[in-house]
C-alpha positions in Angstrom: 96.9 -21.0 21.5 93.6 -22.9 21.8 93.4 -26.7 21.7 91.9 -26.6 18.2 94.6 -24.2 16.9 97.3 -26.5 18.4 96.2 -29.5 16.2 97.8 -28.1 13.0 94.7 -27.8 10.8 94.8 -25.9 7.6 91.6 -24.0 8.6 91.2 -24.1 12.4 88.7 -21.3 12.3 86.1 -23.7 10.8 85.9 -25.4 14.2 84.6 -24.0 17.5 84.9 -25.6 21.0 82.0 -26.4 23.2 83.3 -23.8 25.6 83.3 -21.2 22.8 79.7 -22.1 22.0 78.7 -21.9 25.6 80.2 -18.4 25.8 78.4 -17.3 22.6 74.9 -18.8 22.9 73.3 -15.3 22.7 75.9 -13.5 20.6 74.2 -11.6 17.8 74.8 -12.8 14.3 75.1 -16.5 15.2 72.6 -19.3 14.6 73.1 -22.7 16.1 71.8 -25.6 14.0 71.4 -29.2 15.2 71.3 -31.9 12.5 71.0 -35.5 13.6 70.5 -39.0 12.3 67.9 -39.5 15.0 65.2 -36.9 14.7 64.0 -37.5 18.2 67.2 -36.2 19.8 66.4 -32.5 19.2 63.0 -32.5 20.9 64.4 -34.6 23.8 66.8 -31.7 24.6 69.1 -29.5 22.6 71.5 -26.6 23.0 69.6 -23.5 24.0 68.7 -21.3 21.0 69.5 -24.1 18.5 67.1 -24.8 15.6 66.7 -28.2 14.0 67.4 -28.8 10.3 66.4 -32.3 9.3 68.3 -33.9 6.4 65.2 -35.6 5.0 62.4 -33.0 5.5 64.5 -29.8 5.2 67.4 -30.4 2.9 65.9 -32.9 0.3 63.4 -32.2 -2.4 60.2 -34.1 -1.6 59.7 -35.4 -5.2 63.1 -35.5 -6.9 66.1 -37.5 -5.6 68.0 -34.2 -5.1 68.5 -31.3 -2.8 66.2 -28.4 -2.4 66.6 -25.6 -5.0 67.7 -22.0 -4.6 64.1 -20.9 -3.7 63.8 -23.7 -1.2 67.1 -22.9 0.4 66.1 -19.2 0.7 62.9 -20.2 2.4 64.7 -22.6 4.8 67.1 -19.8 5.8 64.3 -17.3 6.2 62.2 -19.6 8.3 65.2 -20.1 10.7 66.0 -16.5 11.0 69.3 -16.8 9.1 70.6 -13.9 7.0 73.4 -13.9 4.5 75.6 -12.4 7.2 74.7 -15.0 9.9 77.4 -17.4 11.1 75.8 -20.8 11.2 77.3 -23.1 13.8 76.4 -26.8 13.2 76.5 -29.7 15.6 74.8 -33.1 15.9 75.0 -36.8 16.9 77.3 -39.5 15.6 80.6 -37.5 15.6 78.8 -34.7 13.7 78.0 -37.1 10.9 74.8 -35.3 9.8 76.1 -31.9 10.9 78.8 -32.1 8.3 76.2 -33.2 5.7 74.1 -30.1 6.5 77.3 -28.0 6.4 78.1 -29.5 2.9 74.6 -28.7 1.6 75.0 -25.1 2.8 78.2 -24.9 0.8 76.4 -25.9 -2.3 74.5 -22.6 -2.0 77.6 -20.6 -1.0 76.9 -20.0 2.7 80.6 -19.9 3.7 79.9 -18.3 7.1 79.7 -21.8 8.7 81.4 -23.6 11.5 81.2 -26.9 13.2 81.2 -27.7 17.0 84.2 -29.9 17.6 82.8 -33.0 19.3 79.2 -32.1 18.5 76.4 -33.3 20.7 78.4 -36.0 22.3 81.0 -33.7 23.8 78.4 -31.1 24.8 76.3 -33.7 26.8 79.4 -35.4 28.2 80.3 -32.1 29.8 76.8 -31.7 31.3 76.3 -28.4 29.6 72.8 -26.8 29.4 70.1 -28.3 27.2 66.5 -27.3 26.8 63.3 -28.6 25.2 62.2 -25.1 24.3 62.0 -24.6 20.6 63.1 -21.1 19.6 61.3 -18.9 17.2 63.1 -16.2 15.2 61.8 -13.5 13.0 61.8 -14.4 9.3 64.6 -12.9 7.3 65.2 -12.0 3.7 67.9 -14.4 2.4 69.4 -14.3 -1.1 71.2 -17.5 -2.1 73.4 -18.2 -5.1 72.2 -20.9 -7.6 73.2 -24.3 -6.3 76.7 -25.2 -7.4 76.7 -28.9 -8.3 80.2 -28.8 -9.9 82.8 -27.8 -7.3 82.1 -30.1 -4.3 79.6 -32.6 -5.7 80.1 -35.5 -8.0 77.6 -37.5 -10.1 77.7 -41.0 -11.4 79.1 -40.2 -14.8 81.9 -38.2 -13.2 82.7 -41.2 -10.9 82.8 -43.5 -14.0 85.3 -41.1 -15.6 87.3 -41.2 -12.3 87.4 -45.0 -12.4 88.6 -45.0 -16.0 91.3 -42.4 -15.2 92.3 -44.3 -12.1 92.0 -41.2 -10.0 91.6 -41.5 -6.2 88.3 -42.7 -4.7 87.7 -43.0 -1.0 85.0 -45.4 0.3 84.2 -44.2 3.8 81.8 -47.0 4.7 82.4 -49.9 7.1 84.9 -52.6 6.1 82.0 -55.0 5.7 80.2 -52.8 3.3 83.4 -52.2 1.3 83.9 -56.0 1.0 80.3 -56.6 -0.1 79.4 -58.6 3.0 76.9 -56.0 4.1 74.7 -53.5 2.2 74.5 -51.1 5.1 76.3 -50.5 8.3 76.4 -53.2 10.9 73.2 -53.4 13.0 71.2 -51.5 10.3 68.6 -53.0 8.0 70.4 -54.5 5.0 68.6 -52.6 2.3 69.0 -50.0 -0.4 71.2 -51.7 -3.0 70.9 -54.9 -5.1 74.7 -55.5 -5.1 77.4 -55.3 -2.5 81.0 -54.3 -2.9 82.8 -51.1 -3.8 83.6 -48.9 -6.7 86.7 -50.3 -8.6 89.9 -48.7 -7.3 88.4 -47.1 -4.2 90.4 -47.2 -1.0 88.7 -48.0 2.3 89.0 -45.4 5.0 86.0 -45.6 7.3 84.8 -42.1 8.1 84.8 -42.4 11.9 88.5 -43.0 11.9 88.9 -39.2 11.7 87.3 -38.7 15.1 88.4 -39.6 18.6 85.9 -42.2 19.9 86.0 -40.9 23.5 84.5 -37.5 22.8 83.9 -37.2 19.1 86.5 -34.5 18.5 88.6 -34.5 15.4 92.0 -36.1 15.5 95.0 -33.8 14.9 96.3 -33.0 11.5 99.3 -35.2 12.0 97.1 -38.2 12.9 94.8 -37.5 10.0 97.7 -37.3 7.5 99.0 -40.6 8.9 95.7 -42.2 7.9 95.0 -40.6 4.5 98.5 -39.9 3.3 100.7 -42.4 5.2 98.4 -45.4 4.8 96.6 -44.6 1.6 99.0 -42.4 -0.3 96.6 -39.5 -0.9 98.1 -36.1 -1.7 96.7 -32.6 -1.2 96.7 -31.9 -4.9 94.8 -35.1 -5.8 91.4 -35.0 -7.5 89.4 -37.0 -4.9 85.9 -38.3 -4.8 84.5 -39.6 -1.5 81.4 -41.8 -1.2 79.4 -43.9 1.3 75.8 -45.2 1.0 73.8 -42.0 0.5 76.5 -39.3 0.9 76.2 -38.4 4.6 79.2 -40.2 6.0 81.3 -39.1 3.0 80.4 -35.5 3.7 82.3 -36.0 7.0 85.4 -37.2 5.1 85.0 -34.4 2.6 85.0 -31.9 5.5 88.1 -33.4 7.0 90.1 -33.5 3.8 88.9 -30.0 2.6 89.0 -28.0 5.8 91.2 -29.7 8.3 93.9 -30.9 5.8 93.4 -28.2 3.2 92.9 -30.4 0.1 91.7 -28.2 -2.8 89.8 -30.7 -5.0 87.5 -33.0 -3.0 84.0 -33.9 -4.1 81.2 -35.8 -2.4 79.4 -38.4 -4.5 76.0 -38.2 -2.7 74.4 -40.8 -5.0 77.0 -43.1 -3.4 76.3 -46.9 -3.1 72.6 -46.6 -3.2 72.9 -45.3 -6.7 76.0 -47.2 -7.8 74.9 -50.6 -6.4 71.6 -50.3 -8.2 72.9 -48.9 -11.5 72.9 -50.9 -14.8 76.2 -51.0 -16.6 78.6 -49.9 -13.9 81.4 -52.1 -12.5 82.0 -53.1 -8.9 84.7 -54.9 -7.0 84.5 -57.1 -3.9 
């Protein structure tokens, strides 16, 4: 039994180890994707064969505050040599923070052949594994996406309002200072993006990074994760849960943990998050 399998996850196959990736760098049918908060990391050195998918320039519509549409996703896949049968393996900085965000967007379009590198960029570099500055080029493919599904794993403001009124579980994954209203963004970041500080009424505070081991960025065991989300916060696997942060990227990490590692069936990510909620007219907040 591998280390990942021994941790008791509901879906251990969604994770791969750095060793597995090192052994499969040139395996046909796999495309490695790096997604970071810092766009300068990829050109400074990346896993051989990996392409970069940037959350701002590649995944977001340049005009509308929304994600790319079906045609845009198909073009992105084609450009990166990804077919409908390609297994996409994501990794990135900050405990895979943006890698899970890209993973989540891929699920909006139904690309279920997707995995995450446990520990991400941090663990790969800590182990002194090979990196390169060479940017790969792959032949364009013909990719057919499904229409973007905004209902199953994505939540919108009006749905969050209904959640508040029904007193259903909300998970605020931001820092404690953002949750309290002391800060509008994470510590040591510019305090911008919202007019009001605080949290959505009834939301429980579970900072996203608690799900990862700080020494190497790998995920904590299922037992440890349940102790956080269920033991401390009383969440249950059958709950209808909405997670949020500031713009939906940190909460995609928590969405991944609850959905894939703990096997929760009904978790949605509110990507509008505090940037929308804290600037909206007529919605309540708590401090």
